[in-house]
C-alpha atoms as one frame of an Amber mdcrd trajectory, in Angstrom:
protein
  62.840  47.034-118.442  65.202  45.716-120.306  65.311  42.102-121.806  67.513
  39.822-120.042  67.070  36.958-122.298  64.637  35.222-124.096  65.145  31.652
-124.756  63.178  29.723-126.906  64.390  26.539-128.034  67.541  26.589-128.551
  67.512  30.376-129.944  68.167  32.862-127.668  68.078  36.707-127.828  69.501
  40.251-125.280  69.100  43.443-125.729  71.774  46.205-124.640  70.319  49.829
-123.651  72.366  52.134-122.414  73.354  56.077-122.352  69.948  57.575-121.562
  68.607  60.282-122.888  65.229  62.812-122.406  63.660  63.546-125.716  63.744
  66.640-127.802  60.823  68.831-127.710  61.185  68.924-131.305  61.782  66.475
-133.639  65.061  68.115-135.425  65.861  68.129-131.634  65.055  64.487-131.292
  66.889  63.306-134.503  70.189  65.476-132.896  70.244  63.976-129.399  69.675
  60.445-131.260  72.475  60.826-133.875  74.393  61.952-129.936  73.786  58.608
-129.566  74.183  57.018-132.218  78.172  58.643-132.154  78.909  57.914-128.430
  79.955  54.161-128.995  80.757  51.189-131.764  77.542  48.778-131.246  78.392
  45.332-133.406  75.953  44.262-134.018  73.777  46.658-135.659  73.427  50.125
-132.931  70.350  51.075-132.995  67.637  53.800-130.515  65.407  52.924-128.863
  62.217  55.233-128.540  59.828  55.531-125.716  57.229  58.220-124.433  60.430
  60.487-122.576  63.249  58.996-123.098  65.938  56.976-125.443  68.987  54.837
-125.688  71.548  53.573-127.353  69.672  49.773-128.114  71.138  46.498-129.897
  70.086  43.501-130.022  71.742  40.538-129.897  70.810  36.685-130.652  72.093
  33.023-130.962  71.510  29.429-131.505  72.557  27.511-128.153  74.127  24.469
-128.089  71.626  22.297-125.413  68.214  23.435-124.078  70.518  24.849-121.039
  69.258  25.243-117.372  67.455  29.017-117.100  69.540  29.223-114.042  72.576
  28.653-115.348  71.636  31.317-118.558  70.471  33.343-116.187  73.770  33.560
-113.070  75.998  34.327-117.250  73.650  37.410-118.436  73.479  38.685-114.003
  73.781  40.751-112.795  74.548  43.311-116.042  77.402  44.926-116.303  75.062
  48.629-116.102  74.139  47.518-112.615  76.972  45.686-110.887  79.695  46.472
-113.474  83.248  44.692-115.001  84.887  42.841-114.331  81.458  41.902-112.141
  83.000  39.916-109.346  85.588  42.660-108.505  82.783  45.265-108.844  80.260
  42.843-107.136  82.803  43.285-103.332  83.053  47.392-103.869  79.773  47.134
-104.344  79.488  45.157-100.830  82.228  47.107 -99.381  80.609  50.657-100.412
  77.314  50.742-100.604  75.200  51.864 -96.992  72.554  50.563 -98.385  70.275
  47.648 -99.695  68.930  48.024-102.963  66.564  45.923-102.267  64.721  44.114
-105.037  66.612  47.124-107.224  67.841  45.485-110.692  67.045  41.767-109.781
  66.091  39.852-112.818  62.554  39.577-112.868  60.769  36.165-115.333  59.715
  32.885-115.993  60.564  29.734-117.678  58.512  26.899-118.549  58.950  23.959
-121.248  61.187  24.907-124.360  60.810  28.789-123.243  62.039  31.107-120.947
  62.015  35.084-120.911  63.524  37.347-118.011  64.018  41.578-117.756  65.947
  43.777-115.027  63.754  45.021-112.784  65.020  48.672-113.415  63.079  51.826
-113.107  60.370  49.895-111.097  58.299  50.508-108.835  57.427  48.975-104.955
  53.876  50.177-103.845  51.764  49.064-100.666  49.100  50.121 -99.776  48.641
  53.581 -97.435  52.806  53.453 -97.052  53.664  54.549-100.319  56.247  53.800
-103.306  59.432  52.981-103.494  61.354  54.302-106.933  64.497  52.322-107.772
  67.036  53.715-110.592  70.105  54.183-111.067  73.556  55.541-113.190  76.329
  54.158-114.984  78.954  56.264-112.785  82.047  55.771-114.184  85.504  57.775
-114.210  84.684  61.533-114.731  81.445  61.234-114.752  79.759  64.829-113.290
  76.995  64.272-110.457  75.233  66.559-111.850  75.015  64.844-115.124  74.341
  61.716-113.285  71.470  63.389-110.697  70.189  64.580-114.053  69.679  61.556
-115.772  68.424  59.117-112.501  65.428  62.207-112.605  64.460  61.295-116.112
  64.947  58.128-115.218  62.800  57.802-112.151  60.111  60.420-114.325  57.950
  58.131-115.835  57.596  56.377-112.296  57.105  59.250-110.273  54.755  61.011
-113.879  52.454  57.693-112.775  52.440  57.715-109.613  51.079  61.033-108.795
  47.675  60.905-111.129  44.733  60.717-109.160  43.524  57.534-107.666  40.543
  55.363-109.530  37.565  55.548-106.434  37.776  52.225-104.382  33.865  50.935
-106.038  35.714  51.299-109.583  38.706  48.861-108.664  37.768  46.405-105.764
  36.980  44.019-107.488  40.394  44.375-110.104  43.327  42.051-109.694  46.850
  43.321-111.742  49.295  40.938-112.909  52.540  41.965-113.867
């Protein structure tokens, strides 16, 4: 997931990911896709590409210093929801989403994290799954649909974003006796 923010004392950082693309089938094609990502948008501070096993994103890290140790709820509410999952301006986008979406987003894009003492960290819960024993899984992902978006391209991007989750969910499940005492903590 995308880091919403990490605070340690008065130092705070956030990151922005955008423009998801598949990894290239060769190193030359991968580099061509990277250059395409870097030429799409002007980002300050310095933009880069974050490469994951199956996808790559346009990436920028934002850092700064707080004047005081703000309440984490104030930081959280000022940064969430991100424009990538809600839109801009934020309040108008929230209203539009609530009036036009015919479903409940559930946990999609909610902040996930911890706080305590002099440090806290939150991520945006995107490209995730809610798995229920004997019921299957609900995979969450989305695309940045804007004026002029191509529905077919957006669907392809959505499938790319969910591919890692769906690939993992199709793996053979270990025998019960091997995992009965295992507790997974995220």
